[in-house]
C-alpha positions as a printed NumPy array, in Angstrom:
array([[-75.805, -53.956,  67.949],
       [-75.27 , -51.662,  65.032],
       [-72.534, -48.973,  64.192],
       [-71.955, -46.288,  61.983],
       [-68.339, -46.814,  59.998],
       [-66.603, -44.35 ,  58.12 ],
       [-65.578, -46.759,  54.91 ],
       [-63.756, -45.512,  52.053],
       [-64.492, -47.049,  48.774],
       [-61.695, -45.738,  46.543],
       [-60.275, -42.333,  46.   ],
       [-62.643, -39.648,  46.823],
       [-65.239, -42.114,  47.784],
       [-66.359, -42.076,  51.009],
       [-69.144, -43.322,  52.669],
       [-70.533, -43.43 ,  56.342],
       [-72.927, -46.918,  56.376],
       [-74.52 , -48.728,  59.583],
       [-73.333, -52.287,  60.379],
       [-73.805, -54.74 ,  62.689],
       [-71.527, -55.293,  65.253],
       [-71.001, -58.46 ,  67.433],
       [-69.969, -58.65 ,  71.4  ],
       [-66.256, -59.348,  72.189],
       [-64.483, -62.748,  72.089],
       [-62.58 , -63.622,  75.521],
       [-59.8  , -61.424,  75.402],
       [-61.344, -58.455,  73.794],
       [-63.218, -55.017,  74.554],
       [-66.33 , -53.395,  72.487],
       [-65.164, -49.59 ,  73.155],
       [-67.476, -46.619,  72.372],
       [-65.242, -44.141,  70.08 ],
       [-64.791, -40.717,  71.758],
       [-62.818, -38.874,  69.469],
       [-60.468, -39.778,  66.415],
       [-57.817, -37.633,  64.476],
       [-57.839, -37.359,  61.032],
       [-54.101, -38.682,  59.953],
       [-52.075, -37.273,  56.437],
       [-52.586, -41.047,  55.504],
       [-55.719, -40.928,  56.247],
       [-55.968, -37.712,  53.308],
       [-53.808, -39.416,  51.314],
       [-55.939, -42.592,  50.818],
       [-59.1  , -40.547,  50.631],
       [-57.725, -38.252,  47.714],
       [-55.179, -40.066,  46.191],
       [-56.369, -44.036,  46.775],
       [-53.628, -45.092,  48.058],
       [-49.808, -43.844,  49.36 ],
       [-47.115, -44.15 ,  47.41 ],
       [-47.184, -48.037,  46.227],
       [-49.977, -48.505,  48.696],
       [-53.399, -48.751,  47.046],
       [-56.879, -49.238,  48.861],
       [-57.563, -52.847,  47.264],
       [-61.088, -53.175,  49.044],
       [-63.099, -51.036,  51.081],
       [-61.406, -50.019,  54.552],
       [-62.375, -48.324,  57.076],
       [-59.916, -45.13 ,  58.402],
       [-58.616, -43.963,  61.736],
       [-55.758, -44.923,  63.734],
       [-56.   , -42.299,  66.602],
       [-59.161, -42.793,  68.365],
       [-59.747, -42.738,  72.753],
       [-62.984, -43.94 ,  74.066],
       [-64.755, -45.65 ,  76.477],
       [-65.369, -49.48 ,  77.573],
       [-68.663, -51.06 ,  76.655],
       [-68.327, -54.248,  77.54 ],
       [-65.227, -56.785,  77.959],
       [-64.836, -60.484,  76.963],
       [-64.69 , -62.986,  79.341],
       [-60.807, -63.076,  79.416],
       [-60.063, -59.699,  80.129],
       [-59.092, -58.568,  83.493],
       [-57.937, -54.945,  84.423],
       [-60.561, -53.293,  82.201],
       [-64.644, -52.654,  82.969],
       [-67.476, -51.239,  81.564],
       [-66.963, -47.344,  81.112],
       [-63.193, -47.451,  81.867],
       [-61.563, -44.42 ,  79.716],
       [-58.912, -45.467,  77.103],
       [-56.844, -44.96 ,  74.189],
       [-56.134, -47.418,  71.505],
       [-52.977, -48.692,  70.644],
       [-53.154, -49.217,  66.985],
       [-50.063, -51.376,  66.318],
       [-50.573, -54.938,  66.948],
       [-47.216, -56.715,  66.373],
       [-47.023, -60.808,  66.258],
       [-44.613, -60.852,  68.862],
       [-42.292, -63.386,  67.557],
       [-40.945, -62.01 ,  63.813],
       [-37.417, -61.792,  63.618],
       [-37.795, -58.362,  64.388],
       [-40.488, -58.929,  67.9  ],
       [-37.366, -61.257,  69.272],
       [-34.91 , -58.631,  69.   ],
       [-36.835, -56.272,  70.604],
       [-37.415, -53.969,  67.044],
       [-41.985, -54.347,  66.758],
       [-42.393, -51.5  ,  65.111],
       [-40.619, -53.496,  62.39 ],
       [-43.016, -56.09 ,  62.779],
       [-42.965, -58.542,  59.498],
       [-46.394, -59.673,  60.233],
       [-47.72 , -56.152,  61.598],
       [-51.457, -55.419,  61.843],
       [-52.068, -51.299,  62.121],
       [-55.226, -50.224,  62.45 ],
       [-57.016, -48.178,  58.978],
       [-53.754, -49.509,  56.939],
       [-54.292, -50.894,  53.033],
       [-50.989, -52.525,  53.283],
       [-51.991, -55.831,  53.448],
       [-54.599, -57.566,  52.158],
       [-57.019, -58.266,  53.378],
       [-57.115, -54.551,  54.847],
       [-56.826, -53.329,  58.43 ],
       [-59.776, -51.723,  59.256],
       [-59.728, -48.84 ,  61.248],
       [-60.946, -46.471,  64.143],
       [-63.461, -44.366,  62.565],
       [-66.813, -45.971,  63.957],
       [-69.393, -45.579,  67.042],
       [-68.644, -48.473,  68.236],
       [-65.425, -51.069,  67.705],
       [-63.805, -53.835,  68.949],
       [-59.972, -54.699,  69.892],
       [-57.659, -56.833,  71.882],
       [-57.282, -55.853,  75.455],
       [-54.025, -55.361,  74.959],
       [-54.09 , -52.266,  72.128],
       [-56.306, -50.361,  75.607],
       [-54.263, -48.304,  77.852],
       [-56.428, -47.352,  80.82 ],
       [-57.138, -43.307,  81.671],
       [-58.257, -41.586,  84.671],
       [-61.937, -41.23 ,  84.623],
       [-61.329, -37.283,  83.933],
       [-59.224, -37.719,  81.357],
       [-59.447, -35.156,  78.353],
       [-61.002, -38.188,  75.807],
       [-60.172, -35.263,  72.717],
       [-56.902, -34.851,  73.704],
       [-55.977, -38.557,  74.47 ],
       [-56.928, -38.713,  71.238],
       [-53.381, -37.372,  70.005],
       [-51.403, -39.924,  71.739],
       [-50.683, -42.038,  68.031],
       [-49.312, -39.06 ,  66.875],
       [-47.498, -37.642,  69.937],
       [-45.976, -41.696,  70.387],
       [-44.39 , -41.352,  66.753],
       [-42.223, -37.804,  68.018],
       [-41.375, -39.485,  71.229],
       [-40.088, -42.205,  69.1  ],
       [-38.252, -39.746,  66.831],
       [-36.857, -37.675,  70.033],
       [-35.361, -41.032,  70.718],
       [-33.661, -41.791,  67.388],
       [-32.513, -37.899,  67.84 ],
       [-30.491, -38.744,  71.276],
       [-29.932, -36.027,  73.874],
       [-31.419, -32.665,  72.888],
       [-31.009, -31.131,  76.438],
       [-29.197, -27.788,  75.748],
       [-28.921, -28.778,  71.898],
       [-30.74 , -26.141,  69.306],
       [-33.021, -27.653,  67.121],
       [-34.864, -27.259,  63.938],
       [-38.211, -28.586,  62.585],
       [-39.376, -28.298,  59.114],
       [-43.351, -28.018,  58.346],
       [-45.557, -27.003,  61.445],
       [-48.174, -29.842,  61.257],
       [-49.236, -32.221,  63.913],
       [-46.205, -33.909,  63.684],
       [-43.899, -31.327,  63.435],
       [-45.612, -29.613,  66.139],
       [-45.304, -32.667,  68.328],
       [-41.958, -32.947,  67.481],
       [-41.342, -28.868,  68.703],
       [-43.068, -30.392,  72.077],
       [-40.933, -33.195,  72.474],
       [-37.628, -31.471,  71.755],
       [-38.939, -28.262,  74.538],
       [-39.83 , -31.089,  76.853],
       [-36.607, -32.693,  77.135],
       [-34.446, -29.624,  77.161],
       [-33.64 , -28.369,  73.852],
       [-32.403, -24.663,  74.32 ],
       [-34.01 , -23.345,  71.237],
       [-36.488, -24.478,  68.825],
       [-37.185, -22.724,  65.383],
       [-40.307, -23.947,  63.484],
       [-40.603, -23.2  ,  59.669],
       [-43.614, -24.045,  57.484],
       [-45.555, -22.015,  54.561],
       [-48.934, -20.858,  56.652],
       [-48.969, -18.289,  59.379],
       [-51.707, -20.512,  60.858],
       [-50.052, -23.353,  61.981],
       [-46.644, -21.24 ,  62.996],
       [-48.965, -18.951,  65.268],
       [-49.563, -22.758,  66.666],
       [-46.048, -23.369,  66.774],
       [-45.411, -20.012,  68.686],
       [-48.345, -20.889,  71.502],
       [-46.634, -24.484,  72.146],
       [-43.095, -22.08 ,  72.797],
       [-41.365, -22.211,  69.831],
       [-38.116, -19.386,  70.492],
       [-38.656, -19.349,  66.662],
       [-41.019, -19.301,  63.847],
       [-39.982, -18.684,  60.203],
       [-43.018, -18.591,  56.771],
       [-40.36 , -19.612,  54.15 ],
       [-43.029, -18.606,  51.727],
       [-42.726, -14.898,  53.076],
       [-39.735, -14.69 ,  53.914],
       [-37.434, -17.317,  51.854],
       [-34.002, -15.896,  52.602],
       [-34.758, -15.58 ,  56.63 ],
       [-33.319, -19.034,  56.538],
       [-29.968, -17.997,  55.152],
       [-28.579, -16.59 ,  58.461],
       [-28.641, -20.182,  60.13 ],
       [-26.644, -21.202,  57.257],
       [-23.326, -19.176,  58.156],
       [-20.426, -20.88 ,  59.8  ],
       [-21.27 , -23.91 ,  58.193],
       [-24.446, -24.288,  59.966],
       [-26.214, -23.48 ,  63.485],
       [-28.218, -26.264,  64.39 ],
       [-27.552, -29.317,  66.043],
       [-30.466, -31.513,  65.141],
       [-33.518, -30.973,  62.857],
       [-36.438, -32.889,  62.654],
       [-37.643, -32.735,  58.652],
       [-41.629, -33.675,  59.021],
       [-42.541, -32.45 ,  55.12 ],
       [-40.691, -34.425,  52.995],
       [-40.559, -31.812,  50.915],
       [-37.162, -31.264,  48.7  ],
       [-36.433, -27.635,  49.717],
       [-37.148, -28.259,  53.474],
       [-34.688, -31.   ,  53.423],
       [-31.892, -29.224,  51.482],
       [-32.623, -26.23 ,  54.012],
       [-32.267, -28.608,  56.654],
       [-29.153, -30.033,  55.926],
       [-27.074, -26.077,  55.027],
       [-28.58 , -25.064,  57.928],
       [-27.211, -28.231,  60.437],
       [-23.922, -28.022,  62.   ],
       [-21.531, -30.314,  61.18 ],
       [-21.989, -33.648,  62.174],
       [-25.222, -32.538,  63.112],
       [-28.396, -34.998,  63.047],
       [-31.441, -34.937,  60.346],
       [-33.723, -36.773,  61.618],
       [-36.415, -37.544,  58.444],
       [-40.057, -37.634,  60.   ],
       [-41.353, -36.685,  57.066],
       [-42.358, -39.212,  54.319],
       [-43.652, -38.801,  50.253],
       [-41.511, -40.857,  47.98 ],
       [-38.332, -40.662,  46.747],
       [-37.513, -37.458,  47.621],
       [-33.914, -35.786,  46.669],
       [-31.259, -35.163,  49.111],
       [-28.093, -33.245,  48.82 ],
       [-25.62 , -35.763,  49.183],
       [-23.014, -33.654,  48.454],
       [-23.778, -31.594,  51.452],
       [-24.153, -34.202,  53.832],
       [-20.491, -35.753,  53.155],
       [-18.663, -32.451,  53.236],
       [-20.246, -31.622,  56.49 ],
       [-20.895, -35.187,  57.481],
       [-24.336, -35.501,  58.932],
       [-25.836, -38.078,  60.006],
       [-29.355, -38.696,  59.138],
       [-31.998, -40.847,  60.9  ],
       [-34.806, -42.226,  59.857],
       [-37.628, -42.707,  61.881],
       [-41.154, -45.159,  61.915],
       [-43.803, -45.603,  64.343],
       [-43.139, -46.309,  67.718],
       [-43.604, -49.215,  70.367],
       [-43.062, -48.607,  74.108],
       [-43.804, -44.666,  73.426],
       [-47.367, -45.207,  73.336],
       [-47.605, -45.92 ,  76.482],
       [-45.095, -42.875,  77.321],
       [-47.453, -40.652,  75.116],
       [-50.819, -41.642,  77.293],
       [-48.959, -40.934,  79.88 ],
       [-47.714, -37.483,  78.941],
       [-50.946, -36.177,  78.125],
       [-52.909, -37.508,  81.341],
       [-49.827, -35.876,  83.336],
       [-50.269, -32.179,  81.227],
       [-46.401, -32.81 ,  80.92 ],
       [-46.976, -32.061,  76.953],
       [-50.049, -30.158,  75.897],
       [-51.591, -31.222,  73.006],
       [-54.796, -29.638,  72.91 ],
       [-53.323, -26.459,  70.724],
       [-52.741, -28.637,  67.428],
       [-56.352, -29.759,  67.902],
       [-58.225, -27.125,  65.39 ],
       [-61.423, -28.032,  65.052],
       [-64.032, -31.834,  65.75 ],
       [-66.771, -32.553,  62.959],
       [-69.194, -34.901,  64.297],
       [-69.336, -38.022,  62.208],
       [-71.735, -37.702,  59.517],
       [-69.74 , -34.562,  58.684],
       [-66.807, -36.405,  57.913],
       [-66.54 , -35.163,  54.33 ],
       [-66.261, -31.478,  55.099],
       [-63.677, -32.286,  58.445],
       [-61.862, -34.022,  55.606],
       [-61.786, -31.365,  53.815],
       [-61.097, -28.635,  56.826],
       [-58.042, -31.35 ,  57.543],
       [-56.247, -30.952,  54.41 ],
       [-56.828, -27.325,  54.263],
       [-52.882, -26.342,  55.865],
       [-53.648, -22.812,  55.278],
       [-56.462, -23.1  ,  58.362],
       [-56.134, -26.773,  60.182],
       [-53.427, -28.772,  62.455],
       [-55.445, -31.734,  63.149],
       [-58.948, -32.027,  62.499],
       [-60.928, -34.677,  64.676],
       [-64.145, -36.921,  64.45 ],
       [-66.342, -37.16 ,  67.311],
       [-68.887, -40.244,  67.539],
       [-72.152, -40.804,  68.34 ],
       [-72.47 , -42.775,  71.445],
       [-73.374, -40.914,  74.346],
       [-71.437, -43.315,  76.801],
       [-68.371, -42.485,  75.08 ],
       [-68.82 , -38.753,  74.818],
       [-70.217, -37.803,  77.906],
       [-66.693, -37.041,  79.552],
       [-63.799, -35.945,  78.75 ]])
């Protein structure tokens, strides 16, 4: 059996290739991929050859946001059958290290994460027509599930975990800086968990219009109206919680200025070492909360999408077939036009529904 793969060889060297694929092992399943979301990390690998100190050192198949249908199962697999729709969890914690034993599996010392260049050999990703994964990575879906929407389960899981780190948001005033996929899904999580007021900032009207569609109570284009946020600085701040999703130093500074004393800054965006206004953080007793990946939130994200409790479809800007991956990546990197771009795949069995 053959499968096409989207493989990165180095900076700006992305190729669509065909290779053989074996039958699944005893505890594995063969999945026909239906949809895969292009993440910021995929774009950094392509444009920069890595993310910070993590470099692409050998060819790597990209992609860690995906859904599809089961094509075949290993002999020991229970609960999954051919044609089942599934979401694929890209996280594979070891289950026995110090952090796994403490229930902190997102901090696993031996984490294998699909499409990651952190380890050698690299962990190959999900951008391929067919892929073999561990059966335990699969969340079974209703046959009628929208597989394009469910491919957003991984970024939604990141945001559900960020929401957990923020604590109770019921009745709280929330700021989201950065209206990319993560910022918009943090908006959705805040609204779903009872925030009374959610204001979203960004540099582009196109992404802010999606924030409005998703229920933001206010949006501010800080490029066009750089002083509009200043009204939220009065009386030591307005917001109870800020989800900082850009990792841009000006946005961090603005978020801290707009937080009330003892407010919570949830730093979601990552971009290396970024300056932070420590004096203001200390004077206002701001709690700075990091957030990293997810664990049980993946299953929660799948359920939220399937049941319609969180509508992720507004963030999906466009879909491209795998053979147009280069154009898909160009669109995904254009924040003035795109939020989330998906690749679709050639397996007719996987793509026939959803």
